[in-house]
N, C-alpha and C positions, 0 to 999 in steps of 0.2 A: 375145183379149179376149172376155168374155162379153157377151151381150145380155140386156136385160130387155124384156118385152112386157107391156103393161097393157091390160086390157079391163074394161068396166063392165057391170053388169046386175043382175038380182035375185039375192039371196043363194041362193035355191033353184036357179036356172038355173046360176049359177057353181059351185055345189057339185056339180052333175051333171057339168059340164065337167071339174072337178078330179078327180072319181071316175073318169070315163071315161079319163083320162090319168094314172092313179095313179103311173106310173113317172117322170113329169116332175116337176121341182122347181117347185112352185107353192105360193103362200101366198094364202089367201082372207081378205080384209079387209072387215070390216063397219063401214060409216060411219053406220049408223042408217037414213038415208033412201036410201042407195045402197051398193052392194057393188062391190068391186074384186078382180080376180084378177090376180096378178102371176106371170109365168112367167120364170124365170131359166134360160138355156140358152146353150150355145156354138153351137147350131144354129138352125134355124128354129122358129117357134112353131106351135102347133096352133090358135091364135086366127085368126078370119077377117079382122077389121079392127082390129088392135090399135094402140095408140100404141107407137111403137118407140124404144128407147133403147140406147145403147152404155154399158156399165158402165165408167166411167173410174177408179173407186176402189171397192174392196170390202174391208171388214173384218168378220169374224164371219160366222155363218150366219144367213140370214133366219129370222125366227120371233119368239119372245117372245110377249107378250100384248098389246102396245100399239105402234102404228106411227104415226109422225109424218112427213108429207111436206111439205117446204118447197118450194113451186113457184115458180121464179124465171124469169120471161121475160127473155131476153137477146137483143139484136140480133145479127145475123150478124157485124157488125164487132167486137162486144164479146166474142165467144166466146173468143178466145185469151187476152185479159186476164182474163176471169172465171175461166177454168180455171187460169191461172197463179196468180192470187190464192188460189183455193181450194186449190191444191196447196201453197201456202206456209203454210197454216193451222197452228196450234199443236198440233192433234190431241189436245186435252184431253178431248174427249167420250169417247174410247175407254177412259179410265181411270175414268169416272164409275160409281158403284154402280148396278147395274141395267141398264147398257148391254149390248145384245146384238149389234147389227150396224149398219153404215152402208153405204149405196150412194149413190154420186154418179153420176147418170144424165144423159148427154148426149143431147138429143133428136135423133132422126133423121127424125121426121115432123111436128114443130112447132117452136116457138121456146122452149119452157119446160123448163129444167133441173129435175130433182127431186133434192133431198137427202133421202133416206129413212133415218130412224133407227128402229131396233127396240129396244124396252125390255121388261124383265120385267113392268112394270106402269105404269099411268098415273102413279102416285105417284113413280116413279123419274124420269120425264120432267119432272114438275113440280119435283122437287128439283133437277134439272139446271138448269132455268130460273132458280131462285133462287140458284144457286151463283156464287162468284167466277169460276170457270172459264168459265161461260156469259158473264159480264160481259166477261171478257177476249176470249173468242172472238167476241163480237158487238159489241165496242166500236167507236166511231166511228174510222174510219181517216182519217189525214191525206191530203188530196188533193195530189198532186204538181202543181207549176205547169203542166207540159205537159199534164196530164190535164184541167185546167180548160178548155182550148180544144177538147177532144175532144167529139164528139157523145155524148149520154148512151147508156150501154150497156143500160139497162133501159127498154124501151118502155112498160111499165105496171107497176103495183105487184105485188110478190110476194104470195103467200097461202099459208096453212097448211091442210092437211087432216089429220084425225086419225081413226084406225081402231082397232078391237079386232081381234085375230087370231081368226078363226073356227076353232075346233077341233071336229071332229065328235064 
């Protein structure tokens, strides 16, 4: 199984890191006020202190022009159920026009899963958000009676980060 490593910095610095390691599979993401470099590999990373993830699902090749990361904090106890539920999803996004790739990342150095989707452009992501498929994929799930007694699996709210893919 592949790993994903993520580091942050200035766009200029991360561009230099990417160029220095041109043979590595890296994508540079520009978030406006911050930049992120992602390194997908079966081995170790060249980053000094990255956030570390195990890729538990991968469809498509990283790239495109627009990347959305759904950052979801999950308790240690909630991880198996979260991964099970995600694995049971309808997989509707993969057929959406403009979809390029998805990575489901299990955190190895923190508690926040990342669902990373890559799109041909921002408009394709926005169209997905307005679609019936999105509604079905993100609909309110019924809570099973035994789950009501369980401690919450989400210690704090999830959040979304959006980037443009930086092309030299």
